[in-house]
Every structure is written in C-alpha cells, then in structure tokens.
Residue frames relative to the residue before (quaternion, step in Angstrom):
aa qw qx qy qz dx dy dz
M 1.0000 0.0000 0.0000 0.0000 0.00 0.00 0.00
V 0.3382 -0.7042 0.5924 0.1969 3.51 -1.04 0.89
R 0.3843 -0.7373 0.5088 0.2231 3.57 -0.87 0.93
P 0.5624 -0.5964 0.4471 0.3580 3.59 -1.13 0.67
P 0.5339 -0.0408 -0.8291 -0.1607 1.58 -2.41 0.61
Y 0.2936 -0.7078 0.6171 0.1786 3.49 -1.33 0.57
H 0.1867 -0.8045 0.5588 0.0758 3.58 -0.92 0.88
L 0.0751 -0.7371 0.6704 0.0389 3.51 -1.14 0.82
H 0.1635 -0.8349 0.5240 0.0410 3.53 -0.36 1.28
A 0.8760 0.0250 -0.0450 0.4796 3.55 -1.11 0.89
V 0.1373 0.7835 -0.5843 0.1610 3.57 0.72 1.09
R 0.0801 0.7803 -0.6121 0.1001 3.54 -0.74 1.11
L 0.2450 -0.7764 0.5719 0.1006 3.51 -0.84 1.05
S 0.2655 -0.7664 0.5643 0.1542 3.59 -0.56 1.14
A 0.6689 -0.4911 0.3658 0.4214 3.56 -1.27 0.31
D 0.6605 0.5110 -0.3149 0.4511 3.60 0.94 -0.86
E 0.6627 0.4892 -0.3077 0.4762 3.59 0.98 -0.82
F 0.6181 0.5403 -0.3431 0.4565 3.60 1.01 -0.78
V 0.6656 0.4884 -0.2997 0.4782 3.57 0.91 -0.92
A 0.6698 0.5112 -0.3095 0.4407 3.61 0.85 -0.94
V 0.6786 0.4893 -0.2938 0.4624 3.60 0.87 -0.96
N 0.7383 0.4276 -0.2423 0.4618 3.58 0.76 -1.01
F 0.5955 0.5360 -0.3666 0.4730 3.60 1.13 -0.53
R 0.6326 0.5244 -0.3238 0.4689 3.56 1.03 -0.79
L 0.6429 0.5043 -0.3158 0.4822 3.59 1.02 -0.78
W 0.6454 0.5323 -0.3163 0.4473 3.58 0.95 -0.90
R 0.6610 0.5229 -0.3058 0.4430 3.59 0.95 -0.90
T 0.7032 0.4682 -0.2770 0.4578 3.61 1.07 -0.63
Q 0.4743 0.6699 -0.4508 0.3509 3.59 1.23 -0.12
P 0.5611 -0.6317 0.4093 0.3445 3.62 -0.92 0.84
A 0.6543 0.5138 -0.3309 0.4455 3.62 0.93 -0.80
T 0.6463 0.5090 -0.3195 0.4703 3.59 1.00 -0.78
R 0.6653 0.5014 -0.3045 0.4617 3.57 0.89 -0.92
R 0.6492 0.5136 -0.3131 0.4656 3.57 0.99 -0.85
L 0.6456 0.5261 -0.3210 0.4510 3.61 0.93 -0.89
Y 0.7199 0.4319 -0.2650 0.4743 3.59 0.83 -0.92
W 0.5858 0.5374 -0.3813 0.4719 3.60 1.13 -0.44
L 0.6691 0.4876 -0.2954 0.4768 3.59 0.93 -0.89
L 0.6378 0.5169 -0.3235 0.4704 3.58 0.99 -0.82
G 0.6533 0.5129 -0.3071 0.4646 3.59 0.95 -0.86
A 0.6525 0.5038 -0.3141 0.4709 3.58 0.97 -0.84
A 0.6538 0.5065 -0.3142 0.4662 3.59 0.96 -0.85
L 0.6652 0.4948 -0.3084 0.4664 3.59 0.94 -0.84
L 0.6268 0.5276 -0.3331 0.4667 3.56 1.05 -0.72
L 0.6611 0.4922 -0.3063 0.4763 3.60 0.96 -0.83
L 0.6537 0.5016 -0.3177 0.4691 3.59 0.97 -0.81
T 0.6316 0.5208 -0.3255 0.4731 3.59 1.02 -0.79
G 0.6436 0.5133 -0.3097 0.4758 3.56 1.01 -0.82
S 0.6441 0.5241 -0.3154 0.4594 3.56 1.03 -0.79
V 0.6425 0.5043 -0.3167 0.4822 3.59 1.01 -0.83
G 0.6645 0.5060 -0.3015 0.4599 3.60 0.90 -0.89
L 0.6571 0.5047 -0.3037 0.4703 3.56 0.96 -0.87
D 0.6344 0.5344 -0.3221 0.4562 3.58 1.02 -0.83
F 0.6557 0.4913 -0.3055 0.4852 3.60 0.98 -0.85
W 0.6644 0.5174 -0.3073 0.4431 3.56 0.93 -0.88
Q 0.7171 0.4534 -0.2565 0.4630 3.59 0.93 -0.89
H 0.8175 0.2746 -0.1102 0.4941 3.59 0.90 -0.94
G 0.4411 -0.7058 0.4522 0.3208 3.57 1.23 -0.25
R 0.7586 0.1560 -0.1187 0.6214 3.56 1.34 0.05
L 0.5686 -0.5737 0.4569 0.3726 3.56 -1.31 0.14
S 0.2266 -0.8101 0.5273 0.1195 3.60 -0.34 1.21
S 0.7830 0.1824 -0.1149 0.5834 3.61 1.11 -0.52
P 0.2773 -0.7985 0.5100 0.1594 3.61 -0.28 1.21
F 0.5348 0.6515 -0.4050 0.3543 3.58 1.19 -0.38
T 0.5947 0.5648 -0.3626 0.4426 3.58 1.09 -0.62
L 0.6604 0.4919 -0.2955 0.4845 3.56 0.99 -0.86
V 0.6218 0.5276 -0.3340 0.4727 3.60 1.06 -0.75
F 0.6583 0.5006 -0.3106 0.4686 3.61 0.89 -0.88
L 0.6248 0.5336 -0.3281 0.4661 3.56 1.04 -0.79
G 0.6671 0.4978 -0.2912 0.4716 3.59 0.93 -0.89
V 0.6451 0.5100 -0.3160 0.4731 3.58 0.98 -0.82
G 0.6526 0.5207 -0.3136 0.4524 3.60 0.95 -0.81
V 0.6571 0.4879 -0.3039 0.4877 3.58 0.94 -0.86
A 0.6522 0.5125 -0.3138 0.4621 3.58 0.93 -0.89
Y 0.6318 0.5336 -0.3301 0.4550 3.58 0.98 -0.83
G 0.6710 0.5090 -0.3050 0.4445 3.58 0.83 -0.93
V 0.6893 0.4694 -0.2755 0.4780 3.58 0.90 -0.92
L 0.6909 0.4807 -0.2881 0.4567 3.58 0.86 -0.93
R 0.6031 0.5500 -0.3626 0.4498 3.59 1.07 -0.63
L 0.6400 0.5149 -0.3234 0.4698 3.60 0.96 -0.82
A 0.6688 0.4916 -0.2948 0.4735 3.58 0.95 -0.88
L 0.6425 0.5300 -0.3210 0.4509 3.59 1.00 -0.81
V 0.6469 0.5104 -0.3240 0.4648 3.59 0.94 -0.83
R 0.6507 0.5022 -0.3177 0.4727 3.60 0.92 -0.83
W 0.6476 0.5145 -0.3158 0.4650 3.60 0.97 -0.82
Q 0.6574 0.5041 -0.3059 0.4692 3.60 0.96 -0.86
L 0.6372 0.5148 -0.3312 0.4683 3.59 1.01 -0.73
R 0.6422 0.5110 -0.3250 0.4699 3.62 0.95 -0.79
R 0.6525 0.5082 -0.3056 0.4718 3.56 0.97 -0.84
G 0.6438 0.5195 -0.3123 0.4670 3.58 1.02 -0.79
Y 0.6306 0.5298 -0.3240 0.4654 3.57 1.02 -0.79
A 0.6522 0.5314 -0.3172 0.4378 3.59 0.91 -0.91
R 0.6788 0.4864 -0.2871 0.4693 3.61 1.11 -0.63
Q 0.6967 0.4460 -0.2681 0.4937 3.61 1.16 -0.46
T 0.1509 -0.8417 0.5140 0.0676 3.57 0.26 1.27
V 0.5809 0.5878 -0.3885 0.4075 3.62 1.09 -0.53
L 0.6294 0.5375 -0.3376 0.4483 3.62 1.08 -0.61
Q 0.6736 0.5236 -0.2810 0.4395 3.56 1.17 -0.59
Q 0.6265 0.5189 -0.3264 0.4813 3.57 1.31 -0.16
P 0.4860 -0.6496 0.4795 0.3345 3.62 -1.00 0.67
L 0.1073 -0.7815 0.6141 0.0259 3.54 -1.05 0.89
D 0.2630 -0.7109 0.6263 0.1820 3.52 -1.20 0.65
F 0.1188 -0.7846 0.6059 0.0560 3.57 -0.93 0.92
T 0.0922 -0.7456 0.6575 0.0578 3.51 -1.18 0.76
L 0.1489 -0.7729 0.6135 0.0641 3.56 -0.81 1.05
T 0.0680 -0.8002 0.5958 0.0024 3.56 -0.50 1.22
T 0.6914 -0.4573 0.3375 0.4461 3.57 -1.23 -0.06
T 0.7662 0.3674 -0.1956 0.4895 3.61 1.16 -0.48
E 0.8351 0.0439 0.0219 0.5479 3.60 1.08 -0.57
I 0.3582 -0.6426 0.6161 0.2813 3.47 -1.45 0.08
I 0.1019 -0.7949 0.5977 0.0235 3.55 -0.87 0.98
G 0.1170 -0.7800 0.6128 0.0489 3.55 -0.87 1.00
R 0.0530 -0.7854 0.6165 0.0147 3.55 -1.02 0.81
G 0.1486 0.7805 -0.5956 0.1181 3.52 -0.97 0.92
A 0.7693 -0.3499 0.2634 0.4651 3.53 -1.31 -0.21
M 0.6980 0.4644 -0.2695 0.4739 3.60 1.11 -0.59
G 0.7204 -0.4135 0.2459 0.4996 3.59 1.25 0.05
Q 0.5606 -0.5807 0.4792 0.3449 3.50 -1.37 -0.36
F 0.0278 -0.7952 0.6057 0.0041 3.57 -1.05 0.77
P 0.1405 -0.7956 0.5854 0.0674 3.57 -0.44 1.21
G 0.0393 -0.7818 0.6214 0.0327 3.55 -1.24 0.49
Q 0.4217 -0.7044 0.5173 0.2414 3.55 -0.83 1.01
W 0.5808 -0.6038 0.4189 0.3502 3.57 -1.06 0.72
G 0.6049 0.5837 -0.3509 0.4128 3.58 1.10 -0.63
L 0.6501 0.5200 -0.3127 0.4573 3.59 1.22 -0.39
I 0.5828 0.5698 -0.3759 0.4408 3.59 1.25 -0.29
R 0.3091 -0.7960 0.5004 0.1430 3.57 -0.56 1.20
R 0.7979 -0.1067 0.1116 0.5827 3.56 0.98 -0.86
A 0.2533 -0.7377 0.6074 0.1504 3.52 -1.34 0.37
M 0.1297 -0.7783 0.6119 0.0543 3.55 -0.95 0.92
W 0.2154 -0.7406 0.6264 0.1131 3.56 -0.78 1.11
V 0.0671 -0.8131 0.5782 -0.0053 3.58 -0.43 1.21
G 0.8142 -0.0948 0.0083 0.5728 3.54 -0.29 1.30
P 0.7163 -0.4456 0.3060 0.4413 3.56 -1.19 -0.36
D 0.7419 0.4928 -0.2148 0.4008 3.58 1.16 -0.52
W 0.7998 0.3215 -0.1467 0.4852 3.61 1.02 -0.62
L 0.1013 -0.7344 0.6690 0.0540 3.50 -1.22 0.79
L 0.1232 -0.7820 0.6092 0.0474 3.55 -0.77 1.06
L 0.1286 -0.7835 0.6068 0.0373 3.56 -0.79 1.11
Y 0.1834 -0.8260 0.5312 0.0432 3.55 -0.62 1.20
P 0.1734 -0.7639 0.6121 0.1082 3.61 -0.54 1.13
T 0.7506 0.1179 -0.0952 0.6431 3.59 1.29 -0.44
E 0.6395 -0.5259 0.3828 0.4098 3.57 -1.25 0.17
A 0.7346 0.4546 -0.2284 0.4488 3.58 1.11 -0.65
A 0.7835 0.2585 -0.1347 0.5488 3.61 1.17 -0.33
C 0.0189 -0.8030 0.5957 -0.0003 3.53 -1.18 0.56
Y 0.4276 -0.6153 0.5869 0.3068 3.49 -1.42 0.25
Y 0.2356 -0.7536 0.5992 0.1327 3.58 -0.90 0.96
L 0.0475 -0.8032 0.5937 -0.0101 3.57 -0.52 1.19
D 0.2532 -0.7611 0.5854 0.1183 3.54 -0.68 1.17
L 0.3096 -0.8004 0.4881 0.1592 3.57 -0.27 1.26
R 0.5352 0.5961 -0.4133 0.4329 3.59 1.23 -0.18
R 0.6762 0.4776 -0.2759 0.4884 3.57 1.28 -0.41
L 0.4354 0.6899 -0.4618 0.3481 3.59 1.29 0.05
Q 0.3416 -0.7774 0.4956 0.1828 3.53 -0.60 1.16
A 0.4980 -0.6543 0.4967 0.2779 3.52 -0.99 1.01
P 0.5761 -0.0888 -0.8048 -0.1113 1.56 -2.28 1.03
A 0.3967 0.7209 -0.4859 0.2948 3.61 1.23 0.12
T 0.1634 -0.7859 0.5925 0.0680 3.56 -1.15 0.73
R 0.6993 -0.4357 0.3675 0.4313 3.50 -1.37 0.14
A 0.6383 0.5325 -0.3184 0.4558 3.59 1.02 -0.81
D 0.6201 0.5335 -0.3436 0.4613 3.60 1.05 -0.70
V 0.6550 0.4977 -0.3055 0.4796 3.58 0.97 -0.86
A 0.6382 0.5247 -0.3238 0.4611 3.60 0.97 -0.83
Q 0.6566 0.5020 -0.3109 0.4693 3.57 0.99 -0.80
L 0.6182 0.5340 -0.3384 0.4671 3.60 1.05 -0.73
L 0.6550 0.4981 -0.3090 0.4769 3.59 0.97 -0.83
A 0.6460 0.5204 -0.3143 0.4616 3.57 0.99 -0.82
Q 0.6215 0.5444 -0.3406 0.4487 3.60 1.02 -0.75
H 0.7272 0.3895 -0.2269 0.5176 3.56 1.11 -0.66
Q 0.4289 -0.7465 0.4140 0.2957 3.55 1.35 0.33
I 0.3009 0.7265 -0.5424 0.2958 3.53 0.91 1.01
R 0.4535 -0.6949 0.4979 0.2520 3.53 -0.79 1.12
Q 0.1109 -0.8039 0.5841 0.0174 3.57 -0.79 1.10
Q 0.0284 -0.7839 0.6202 -0.0094 3.52 -1.11 0.80
Q 0.2918 -0.7406 0.5822 0.1654 3.56 -1.03 0.85
V 0.0817 -0.7873 0.6106 0.0253 3.59 -0.88 0.97
C-alpha cells in the first residue's frame, strides 16, 4: 500500500461523462428500477393481449390495445431521453464542474484546488462514496452534492485500492455502481 497523500491532477468532468455517470446512478435507483420493471411487465401483458387477439380472431378486434402498447413503448424511450436531456442541462448550469480541479487526499482530509480557490473537507464530513464504473469515485459530503474524482487522474504509484483502503480507514460507506 502506498501511503497518502494521493494526488489527482486536473480532474475535469465533461458533459458526456457527467451524463454517463449520473445516468448510471439514476438507473440503479430503486424507484427507477421499479418503474421500468412495472412498465416492462405492462408492455409484456399488452403484447400478449395483442398476440392472443390475433390468434383468436385473425385480426386486431380492439385497436386500443395496440395504441396503449405504442404509448407505453414511447413513454419508456422518451423518459430515457428526457433524463439525459435534464442531466445535460444540469451540467451546463454547474460551471464549477467544467473547470479542472486538483484533489489531494490526505490521512485527515480531502483538498480541492481550482481557479475559484481551495476547499478542504474533513473525512468525517463525507457520508458515502460511490464507485461508478472503473473511472469515477463520487464522495458525498451531503446527499445533494458530491466531489467527482476521476481515478484515471490518480498519480502513480497510488492505486484505486489505496484510495478504497483510505476510505475504509475513515469508515466511509462505499458502494459500487
């Protein structure tokens, strides 16, 4: 294990990465998963109803079933597009995310430095950590805000495992998404 401090130089979150990371988080939310499971079940039942209607009558006796099926599919697709659009719009409003930041992870705190200044934060203030894919670590001091750490910018010889161990030492709840 490499001992802290760990440095991440010029971390910058592009609009595409912001959308990808946050869309992945959105998809894993229980409410989102439940909604799409219910939508999938409803579409499967409607598809079965259309198939059964064709099988029994040789034609579609009730066009409303097909309309409902189309509306359900359109809703599912448009909802995905709407979420991506909202994430892009949110990124455009957060100019601080668009600026490169340097992060230093010490044994006692996380320090961010950028064009707008320096902002230290004690590890005790970090509520949870989300590992998003192989490249991103999100550290949440509050439920509504987080530090985006691009692990591709972690300077050697430090590794992802070293950072995970540092978080574990501070008893920060970690989750892989």
